[in-house]
Each structure stands twice: as C-alpha cells, then as structure tokens.
C-alpha positions in Angstrom: 42.8 -61.3 -70.9 42.2 -58.5 -68.3 38.8 -56.9 -68.5 38.9 -53.1 -69.1 37.8 -50.8 -66.3 35.3 -49.1 -68.7 33.5 -50.4 -71.8 31.4 -48.2 -74.1 30.0 -50.1 -77.1 27.7 -48.7 -79.8 26.3 -46.0 -77.5 23.7 -43.5 -78.9 22.7 -40.7 -76.6 19.5 -38.7 -77.3 17.2 -36.1 -76.0 13.4 -35.8 -76.5 12.3 -32.4 -77.9 9.3 -30.8 -79.4 10.4 -31.9 -82.9 11.1 -35.5 -81.8 14.2 -37.3 -80.7 17.5 -35.4 -81.1 20.6 -37.6 -81.2 23.6 -36.0 -79.4 26.0 -39.0 -79.6 26.1 -41.6 -82.3 27.7 -45.1 -82.1 30.4 -44.2 -79.5 32.7 -47.2 -78.7 35.9 -47.4 -76.7 37.4 -49.1 -73.7 39.7 -47.9 -71.0 42.3 -50.1 -69.4 42.5 -50.2 -65.6 44.8 -47.6 -64.2 45.0 -45.6 -67.4 43.8 -42.1 -68.4 41.5 -41.9 -71.5 41.2 -38.4 -73.0 38.1 -37.4 -74.8 38.7 -34.3 -76.7 36.5 -32.2 -78.9 35.2 -28.7 -79.5 32.1 -27.1 -78.1 29.0 -29.1 -79.2 31.0 -32.2 -80.1 29.0 -34.4 -77.6 32.0 -35.2 -75.3 30.5 -33.9 -72.0 27.1 -35.4 -72.9 28.8 -38.8 -73.3 30.7 -38.4 -70.0 27.5 -37.5 -68.1 25.8 -40.5 -69.5 28.7 -42.7 -68.4 28.3 -41.1 -64.9 24.7 -42.1 -64.7 23.5 -38.5 -64.9 21.7 -38.9 -68.2 19.7 -42.0 -68.9 18.4 -41.4 -72.5 20.8 -43.8 -74.3 21.1 -47.1 -76.2 24.0 -49.4 -76.2 26.4 -50.8 -73.6 28.0 -48.8 -70.9 30.0 -50.7 -68.2 31.9 -48.7 -65.7 33.9 -50.5 -63.0 31.9 -53.7 -63.6 28.6 -52.0 -63.3 26.4 -52.0 -66.4 24.2 -49.0 -66.8 20.6 -49.6 -67.9 18.9 -47.0 -70.1 16.2 -45.1 -68.2 17.2 -46.5 -64.8 19.1 -44.9 -61.9 22.5 -46.6 -61.2 22.8 -48.5 -58.0 24.7 -47.1 -55.0 27.5 -49.5 -55.7 28.1 -47.8 -59.0 28.6 -44.4 -57.3 31.1 -46.1 -54.9 33.1 -47.3 -57.9 33.0 -44.1 -60.0 32.8 -40.5 -59.1 32.7 -37.3 -61.3 34.5 -34.0 -61.0 32.7 -31.2 -62.7 34.0 -28.2 -64.7 32.6 -25.5 -62.3 33.5 -26.3 -58.7 31.5 -23.3 -57.3 28.3 -24.6 -59.0 29.0 -28.2 -57.9 29.4 -27.3 -54.2 26.5 -26.3 -52.0 27.2 -22.7 -50.9 25.5 -23.3 -47.6 27.6 -26.3 -46.7 31.1 -26.2 -45.2 33.9 -28.2 -46.6 33.6 -30.5 -43.7 29.9 -31.2 -44.5 30.5 -31.6 -48.2 33.1 -34.3 -47.5 31.4 -35.8 -44.5 28.0 -36.2 -46.2 29.5 -38.1 -49.1 31.3 -40.5 -46.7 28.3 -41.0 -44.4 26.1 -41.8 -47.5 28.5 -44.6 -48.4 28.8 -46.0 -44.9 32.2 -44.6 -43.9 32.9 -43.8 -40.2 35.6 -42.0 -38.3 35.0 -38.8 -40.2 37.1 -36.7 -37.8 40.2 -38.6 -39.0 39.2 -39.0 -42.6 38.2 -35.4 -43.5 41.6 -33.8 -42.5 43.5 -36.6 -44.2 41.6 -36.0 -47.4 42.2 -32.3 -47.3 45.9 -33.0 -46.8 45.9 -35.3 -49.8 44.6 -32.6 -52.1 47.0 -30.0 -50.8 44.7 -28.0 -48.6 45.1 -29.0 -44.9 42.8 -29.0 -41.9 42.5 -25.2 -41.8 40.1 -25.3 -44.7 37.8 -27.8 -43.0 35.1 -25.4 -41.8 35.2 -22.9 -44.6 32.4 -22.2 -47.0 32.8 -22.3 -50.8 32.7 -18.5 -51.1 35.7 -18.3 -48.8 37.8 -20.3 -51.2 39.6 -19.5 -54.5 38.6 -21.3 -57.7 41.6 -23.7 -57.4 40.8 -24.4 -53.7 37.2 -25.1 -54.6 38.3 -27.6 -57.3 40.6 -29.3 -54.8 37.6 -29.7 -52.5 35.5 -31.1 -55.3 38.3 -33.6 -56.0 38.5 -34.5 -52.3 34.7 -35.1 -52.3 35.0 -37.4 -55.3 37.9 -39.3 -53.5 36.0 -39.4 -50.2 34.2 -42.7 -51.1 37.4 -44.3 -52.4 36.4 -44.9 -56.0 38.5 -46.7 -58.5 37.3 -44.5 -61.4 37.2 -40.7 -61.8 35.2 -39.0 -64.6 36.6 -35.5 -65.2 34.6 -33.0 -67.1 36.9 -30.1 -68.1 38.3 -30.0 -64.5 40.7 -27.1 -65.2 39.0 -25.0 -67.9 37.5 -22.5 -65.3 40.8 -21.9 -63.7 43.8 -19.6 -64.4 46.7 -21.1 -66.3 49.0 -21.4 -63.2 46.2 -23.0 -61.2 45.4 -25.4 -64.0 48.9 -26.8 -63.9 48.6 -27.3 -60.1 45.3 -29.2 -60.5 46.7 -31.4 -63.3 49.7 -32.2 -61.3 47.5 -33.1 -58.3 45.3 -35.4 -60.5 48.5 -37.1 -61.9 49.7 -37.7 -58.3 46.4 -39.0 -57.2 46.2 -41.4 -60.2 49.7 -42.7 -59.4 49.1 -43.1 -55.6 45.7 -44.7 -55.8 46.0 -46.5 -59.1 42.9 -44.8 -60.5 41.4 -45.1 -63.9 40.3 -41.7 -65.4 38.3 -40.4 -68.3 39.2 -36.8 -69.0 37.0 -34.6 -71.1 38.6 -31.4 -72.5 38.9 -29.2 -75.5 42.5 -28.5 -74.7 45.0 -30.5 -76.7 47.9 -29.7 -74.3 45.9 -30.9 -71.3 44.9 -34.1 -72.9 48.4 -34.9 -74.2 49.9 -34.2 -70.7 47.5 -36.5 -68.9 46.3 -39.2 -71.2 47.5 -42.6 -72.3 44.9 -42.8 -75.1 43.0 -40.0 -76.9 39.7 -40.1 -78.7 38.5 -37.1 -80.7 34.8 -36.3 -81.0 33.2 -34.2 -83.7 29.5 -33.8 -84.4 28.5 -36.5 -81.9 30.8 -39.2 -83.2 34.3 -40.5 -82.2 36.3 -39.8 -85.3 39.8 -40.7 -84.1 41.2 -42.9 -81.4 44.9 -43.5 -80.8 47.7 -43.9 -78.2 49.1 -40.6 -77.0 52.6 -41.8 -77.9 51.6 -42.1 -81.5 50.3 -38.6 -81.5 53.5 -37.2 -79.9 55.7 -39.1 -82.4 54.0 -37.1 -85.2 53.0 -34.1 -83.2 52.9 -31.6 -86.0 50.6 -33.3 -88.4 48.3 -34.7 -85.6 48.0 -31.4 -83.8 47.0 -29.6 -87.0 44.5 -32.3 -87.9 43.0 -32.4 -84.4 42.9 -28.7 -84.1 40.9 -28.5 -87.4 38.5 -31.2 -86.2 38.0 -29.5 -82.9 37.4 -26.0 -84.3 35.0 -27.5 -86.8 32.9 -29.4 -84.3 29.2 -28.5 -84.1 25.7 -30.0 -83.9 25.6 -32.1 -80.7 25.3 -30.3 -77.4 28.4 -30.6 -75.1 
C-alpha cells in the first residue's frame, strides 16, 4: 500500500488566551494521496487556514499527528530544514508575503541559497518563465507588479526549492476574477508538470471543485464532510446547496 503524501490524524489546534486555552480545530483527520489536490473549504472562522498554517509548521500549538512529506511535525517544536524543502506555502496576500525592499531576484535567490542551490543566474530566469513572467521581471520590486504578477512571484518562490508539496491558503481570493482563472490554470499546469501534491484552502466552491480530487468541509473547527469531487459533481445541486449552507453558517474558530 502506498503511503499518503500527507497524514493528519486527530489534530486539535489551540491558542492560549487570558481565559485559558481556546480550541480552534477539533479532531481533524484526513490523508492526501501523492500527486493529488485536497481541497479544504469552509467559511470565515471555520478553522481551515489555522489548520493549514499548523500543517506548514507556522503554528505549533497542536496535539495529534501531522506528517507532511514523510516529516512528522512535533508540537511546540520548529520543523527541520528538510521539512521546508519538502513542503512550501503560498499565502493569500502576495504583497504582504513579499519583502517590499527585495527585488524578485533576491526573493527567489535567497530561498534557493538557504536550501543550498547554486547557479542562481540560470535558475531564477527559468523559474520566472515557468510562472509566466519572464526575465524582464527579475529586478523589479513588489510595488512595481500587479496583484497577479506578485502572486506568480510568490508561487515561483515556493517552487524555488523544488518541493513535492504546496500548501495554498486562498491563493486567488485577493485577485480579480480574470486573474484568478490565470493563477488557477498556472497551478494546475505546475501540478501536472511537477507531479506535486497540493492542499488548497478556500471558501469558494467553484475554485475547490475546479482544482481538487477530494474535498473536506470545515465548520466551527471540525471537518464535517469529506468526499471525492466526482461524487459531488455527480449530485451537484444537492451537494452545492448543502455545502453553501455549511459555509455560510460557519463560525467560532478563527480562520
């Protein structure tokens, strides 16, 4: 039996507050097959982004098992460098995730240097070509780019260390509709060409259906539905109305 690329089993995520421990995610469990896209959908406050950030090693207040690319995360401990070589995250707001004082060349070059890659003069232009920008963007700053161009740079930075897994937190929600389609098509092409495994967090049912092989729905910090996207599309009317109701009714846990 082939081991999944990602395993999440019985995961609780919590925050410490003045009134004690606040639980943001409760008993989350799922697995993601290698080379597939797992959609995690829910409304604002459902806990989906909190869970993704925990899987990325950005939040360490959790209990349970999280294994990403063969690297088991330990509660309260920083993930090893090998974890970040295996899994990279793309954030919702590309302007906030890029240093405004760094050129595109430095953003990509720093990531590759940190992970021991050489020959940056060849690698950086090639990466920019792969995300549909080209070498002319190499020495631009983030404020000189459109929102879609910044997100392409953020995707290129994630790809710079040649990960096998991408964790995507609402990667198109800050973009215009026409640009959203371009970024989704880019991600689909990257997945196909590189054989990547992806976890896609979104509140958009259309986006998750377009990209995903499986979908899990979160509400109030819990995974309440988990099914193959083909099953959903086969009964699109009833599933869409059920999921829309779940999403619109989500509350409690911070996203």
